[in-house]
N, C-alpha and C positions, 0 to 999 in steps of 0.2 A: 244543199244548195253547191252549185258549184262555181259562182262566182259571186256576188255581193259590192254594193254601191258603200257599204261601209260596216266597218267590223267595230263592234263594242266589245271592248276589251276591260273585264273585271276581274282583275289580282284580291286572293281572299286567303286568312288565314284563320280559322277554329272561328267564322262569322256566325253559327249556325245559329245566333240571336236573332240576326241583322239581316243577313242575305236573300231570304227569300220574297222581302219585300223591295227588296234591290233589282233582283231578278223582274219579280210582274214587273215592276213599275218600267224597265225595258221593256218586254214583248207586247207591253200594250201601249209604246210609241206609236203615234199617228203620223207616220214617216210617209212622205211620199216617194221615195226608193225601196230600193235593198237594202238590208242587215242583217247580220248574225250576229247570236253573242256567243263570247269565247271569255270561260269563265278558268282563269290561272291558280290554281289553287299548290299551296305551299305545304304541300302534306301534315293538311289539318287531320288532327286527333279528334275532333268530333263530328258532327253530319253534315257540316260543308258540303261535300262533294254529293251524300245523298240527296240533300237537300234541291244541289245546283243539274243533277241528271232529269230532276222533274221540266225542267226550264230552256235547256241544251244537250248535245251531245257530243259541243265542244268542250271537252274538258283538259287541259293538260296541266301536269304535276309537275312543281318548278320547287324543289326542294331545299334551295337557297333560302329562301324564306325569307327575305327582304323585299319590299312595295317594285322597284325597280328590276328587280330578276322577274320579280311578277308581271311585269308589267312589260318587259324584254321578251319572255318566253311565249307571253299569249300572241302576242304579234308578229312573233316567226310564224303562227300558223291563220295568221288572218289573210283573209281571202278580197280585203277590200280596197279601193284605193285613196279612201281616207278611214285611218284609223281612231276611234274616239274612245275615252277611257273615263270609266267611274270609280268608286271604289265599292265595296261591297257590304257599307255601312249606310249607303244614300238613298233616296227616292229622287228619280225624276218623272216631272209631270211629263205628260204625254206630248207635250209639242218640244221638248228639249232636244232634242239628237235634230226635227226639224230644223229649229234657229241657231242651236250649234253646227252643221255643217252648209246652213243658206250664205254664210261670207265667201267659202269656197268656189263662188261661185265669178265670182275675179277672181283667174287665171295668176294674180300676184301673192295672193294670201296663199300662204303655207303652212300657217297656223291658226287656231283658233283657241281662243279663253275662256270662260262662261261666265256665270257669277254666280257663287257657293252662297246659301243662306241655312240657315240656321232650322232643324226639323221641328222642334218645339216651339213653343208661339210665345218666346221670350220676347216681349217690347223693345226692350231695350238694346238687344241683341241682333233685332229686325232694324231698327232705328241706328243702329252703327251701323250694320252693313249697307243701308240705305244712301246717308246722308254723310259717312265718312270715307268707306274701303268702298263703294260704288264709283263715286268722285276720283277718289285717289287712282283707281284700276282705269278708269279713261284717261286720265291725265298719263300716266306710265304709259296710257298702250300708244297713246300719240304717240312719244318719246321713242317707242320703241323701247321702253324697259319696263316687260309686262310681269306683272304678279299675277303666277302662274298658279292655280289649285287644281293639282293634278288629277282630282275627280273629275272635273269639268274640263274638258281638254280635250283638242284633236287634231291630229296632223295629216298632212300627206304623204304615204305609203313611200313616195317614191324618194322625197328626201328623209324620211327615215331610215331608208335606206344607205346614202349617199353620206349622210352623218354615225351611221353604226348603230343608231338607236340609240337607247337610254345607256348611261355609264353604274352599271351594274355592281361599281365598286362603292356608290354612294347610299348611303342609309338615308341623309332625307335632300331635301334643294335637286331631288333626279327629275323634277319636274320640270322648273326654273332651269335647269341644268341643259335640256334637253332643247328647250323653247330658244334658249339664245342660241345654241350650235343652229338651229334648224334656221334662225332672222337671217345669215346670210345666204342665204337661199332666197329670201322675199319676207313678206309682210307678212307680221302678224296681228291677228282683229281681237278686238273686244268685243263679245254678243251679250249685253246685258240681259237680253230675253230667255237666253240659253240658262237657265236656274235649275239647281240642284239643291236640294234639302240633307244640310249633313248633318250626323249625329253630333247631340254635346256632349257624350261623352266623356269626351280626355276632357272639355272644359269644365269639367261638373267635376271631375276628380284634380285638378289642376289649379282652379279661380281664372278667373278673369285674366289679372294680372301676369300671371305666370305665363300664362297662354298668350299672349299678343305679346309678351316680353321675349319670347324662343322666338315669337313666327318675325317678327321685326328684327331681330339681332343677327336668325340666319337668315333673313334677306338680303339684308348688308354683308355678312359673310359669303355668302353666294356668289351676289352683282360683283360686289368689290375686290374679293380677294379668290374667289373660286373656292373657300373651305367651307364649307356648310358643317354644319354639328352633324359628331360621328355616332352620335345617340341618340335617340327617339327611344322609348320604356312604349310597347304595345299598352294597351289597353281597352279590357274587353268588355 
């Protein structure tokens, strides 16, 4: 494919347990335009790359092994005018890409964030997402202080280039950082129908309180002081 309307970048590192279902959900997208799939691998030591080859030939190795570097390197080979990002442990419904890119019909919109939901059928988690996180996300986006989940976000490629892309020195909140810099060039939109289902593996290991406390504190650290956490232990 020489051109694409959208490039979907998936950073990965030792994700053989999860990545196949992620990539299958991407290639199954019911999208009106054209899209390409890019896997940016952090020199995985398992079968991640082998599995990825079943779904795309666009595989690039980024040995830095941070998610910011993975997304940055993946975007460098992207052909799309819009670049969408998801993670290697998510599942995207067939209409995800259509809903995520729909707000770009407005030329003033330069980035779009979607709505993450827990993959496991946990009633409490879904209620929390629908009745707490979703209203908060709508309000914050209205005031252009978007809460960004990096596994469900898209940005115009020309804006990406203008701001230099991701800050690859960041270990966390690289998604918030790029959107905060991007919004100087236009408006960020929230697309609640652009749902991705994320793995609960970190919540299961950390527990709800630690998970929520970390991300709430990290949001304010990044938003108010531009000093997000410098450590984020991998959970496989």
